[in-house]
C-alpha positions in Angstrom: 20.7 7.2 -2.4 17.4 8.6 -3.8 15.8 11.6 -2.1 13.0 10.9 0.4 9.6 10.5 -1.2 7.9 10.0 2.2 8.8 12.1 5.3 7.2 11.5 8.6 8.0 14.2 11.2 7.1 13.5 14.8 3.8 11.8 13.9 1.5 11.0 16.8 -1.9 9.3 16.5 -4.2 9.1 19.5 -7.6 7.4 19.3 -10.3 8.1 21.8 -12.2 5.1 23.2 -14.9 6.4 25.6 -12.9 8.2 28.4 -9.6 6.5 27.4 -7.0 7.9 25.0 -5.0 5.1 23.1 -1.7 6.2 21.5 -1.3 4.2 18.3 1.8 6.1 17.2 4.2 8.1 19.4 6.3 10.8 17.7 7.3 8.6 14.8 9.9 10.2 12.4 10.8 8.2 9.2 12.2 8.9 5.8 11.5 6.5 2.8 13.5 7.1 -0.3 12.0 7.0 -3.8 12.3 3.4 -5.3 12.7 1.9 -1.8 10.9 -1.3 -0.7 10.2 -1.1 3.0 8.6 -3.7 5.2 6.9 -2.5 8.3 6.9 -5.1 11.0 5.8 -5.4 14.6 3.3 -7.2 16.9 -0.4 -6.8 16.6 -1.4 -3.3 17.9 2.1 -1.9 17.3 0.8 0.8 15.0 1.8 -0.6 11.6 -1.5 -0.2 9.8 -2.1 3.2 11.4 1.3 4.4 10.0 0.4 2.9 6.6 -3.0 4.6 6.6 -1.5 8.0 7.5 1.0 7.8 4.6 -1.8 6.8 2.3 -4.0 9.7 3.4 -6.7 7.3 4.7 -6.2 8.5 8.3 -4.7 11.8 9.7 -2.2 12.3 12.5 -3.2 13.9 15.8 0.0 15.8 15.6 3.2 15.9 13.4 3.5 16.1 9.6 3.4 13.5 6.8 4.8 14.6 3.4 4.6 12.6 0.2 6.8 14.4 -2.2 6.2 18.1 -1.4 2.6 17.5 -0.3 1.7 17.6 3.4 -1.0 15.0 3.2 -2.6 16.0 6.5 -3.4 19.5 5.2 -5.6 18.4 2.3 -9.3 18.8 2.6 -11.6 15.8 1.9 -12.2 16.3 -1.8 -8.5 17.2 -2.5 -7.4 14.2 -0.5 -9.6 11.8 -2.5 -8.2 13.2 -5.8 -4.6 13.0 -4.4 -5.1 9.4 -3.3 -6.4 8.3 -6.7 -3.4 9.9 -8.4 -0.6 8.9 -6.0 -1.6 5.8 -4.0 -2.0 2.2 -5.1 -3.5 0.2 -2.2 -3.4 -3.6 -1.9 -5.4 -5.1 1.0 -5.2 -8.5 2.8 -8.8 -9.2 1.8 -8.4 -8.3 -1.9 -11.5 -6.0 -1.8 -12.6 -7.0 -5.3 -16.2 -6.3 -6.3 -17.8 -9.8 -6.7 -20.2 -8.9 -9.6 -17.4 -7.2 -11.7 -14.9 -9.1 -13.9 -11.2 -8.8 -13.4 -11.1 -6.2 -16.2 -13.9 -4.1 -14.6 -12.3 -4.3 -11.1 -9.0 -3.1 -12.5 -10.7 -0.3 -14.5 -12.4 1.2 -11.4 -9.7 3.7 -10.4 -9.5 4.9 -14.1 -13.2 5.9 -14.1 -12.2 8.9 -11.9 -9.8 10.1 -14.6 -10.3 11.8 -17.9 -9.0 8.9 -20.0 -11.2 7.7 -22.9 -12.7 4.2 -22.9 -10.0 3.1 -25.4 -7.2 4.5 -23.2 -8.7 2.9 -20.1 -8.8 -0.5 -22.0 -5.1 -0.1 -22.9 -4.1 0.6 -19.3 -6.2 -2.2 -17.9 -4.9 -4.8 -20.4 -1.3 -3.7 -19.7 -1.8 -4.0 -15.9 -3.3 -7.4 -16.2 -0.5 -8.5 -18.5 2.0 -7.3 -15.9 0.5 -9.6 -13.2 0.2 -12.6 -15.6 -3.6 -12.5 -15.9 -4.3 -11.3 -19.4 -6.1 -14.5 -20.1 -8.4 -14.1 -17.0 -9.7 -10.6 -17.6 -13.3 -11.6 -18.2 -13.5 -13.9 -15.1 -15.4 -12.9 -12.0 -13.5 -13.1 -8.6 -15.3 -16.3 -7.6 -13.8 -17.9 -10.8 -10.3 -17.1 -9.6 -8.0 -18.6 -7.0 -7.0 -16.5 -4.0 -3.6 -15.8 -5.5 -5.2 -14.7 -8.8 -7.6 -12.4 -6.9 -4.7 -10.7 -5.1 -2.9 -10.3 -8.5 -6.0 -8.6 -9.9 -5.9 -6.3 -6.8 -2.2 -5.6 -7.6 -3.1 -4.8 -11.2 -5.9 -2.4 -9.9 -3.3 -0.7 -7.6 -0.8 -0.3 -10.4 -3.2 0.8 -13.2 -3.0 4.5 -12.4 0.8 4.4 -12.2 0.8 5.6 -8.6 3.7 7.3 -6.7 3.4 4.8 -3.9 2.4 1.1 -3.9 1.1 0.4 -0.4 0.3 -3.2 0.7 -1.3 -4.1 4.1 -0.6 -7.8 4.8 -0.9 -8.6 1.1 -0.1 -12.3 1.7 -2.1 -12.8 4.9 -4.9 -14.8 3.1 -2.7 -16.7 0.7 -0.9 -20.1 0.7 2.9 -20.2 0.5 3.0 -20.6 -3.3 0.6 -17.8 -4.0 2.3 -15.6 -1.4 5.6 -16.0 -3.1 4.1 -15.1 -6.5 2.6 -11.9 -5.1 5.8 -10.9 -3.2 7.9 -11.6 -6.3 5.7 -9.3 -8.3 6.0 -6.5 -5.7 9.8 -7.0 -5.8 9.8 -6.9 -9.6 7.7 -3.7 -9.7 10.2 -2.1 -7.3 13.3 -3.2 -9.0 12.4 -2.9 -12.7 9.6 -0.3 -12.7 11.1 1.8 -9.9 8.0 1.7 -7.8 8.2 2.7 -4.1 6.7 -0.1 -2.1 5.6 0.1 1.6 4.3 -3.2 3.0 3.0 -4.1 6.4 3.6 -7.8 7.3 4.0 -10.0 10.3 5.9 -12.6 8.3 9.7 -12.5 8.3 9.7 -14.5 5.0 7.6 -11.8 3.3 9.8 -9.0 4.8 12.8 -10.7 3.3 11.6 -9.6 -0.2 11.9 -5.9 0.9 15.1 -3.8 0.7 14.8 -2.9 4.4 12.7 -3.6 7.4 11.3 -1.0 9.9 10.1 -2.3 13.3 7.4 -0.8 15.4 6.5 -1.6 18.9 3.8 0.1 21.0 3.6 2.9 18.5 7.3 3.7 18.5 10.0 3.0 15.9 12.8 0.6 17.0 16.3 0.9 15.7 18.3 -2.1 14.4 19.2 -3.2 17.9 15.6 -3.4 19.0 16.0 -0.2 21.1 13.5 2.7 21.0 14.7 5.6 18.9 
């Protein structure tokens, strides 16, 4: 078993809505090993995306600690967090989040513009990432010239281009038909198995979760064990 690359220790997240406190996560403790592929499942409002966002440094816990490697993500200040995310997190969204006026190549290149790579080095990285997702022949196409499945594969290439520590996917097949969804999930599985990428994916779809090595269930902000009981 590989050592834990993600360690959540008693993580609680409370959102304030007017006079009401809403607990999105309630003392969640979870270890994710390097090179694991974990599917986070649970009903709407169970805290799946909140958990993902805390791991990715997009949101911060109200209490508890979240370590990625040796870094306590919640302790980083705003500028350090942005730099850390760009180096360690590859994020894939349900809605692709491509910039419509940029080509596939330019969309994938965006995270590299924050690095010290030369233009030639950036081109090499982008071409390699698009090759990995099978879209080398579409690099000069705009998003509107691509199918939904191709757009999500461009988003995958953008997430991979910085060689991140974690590949994080929030409902990555939610807007795709069955064929395109299978293509994207197969790519995630391949990156995990052959490139050793640690993948954490939120999904409501048991067919998508079946591509992962293990499934973690959340309900009302709490982790459930394999018997559906609260831990």
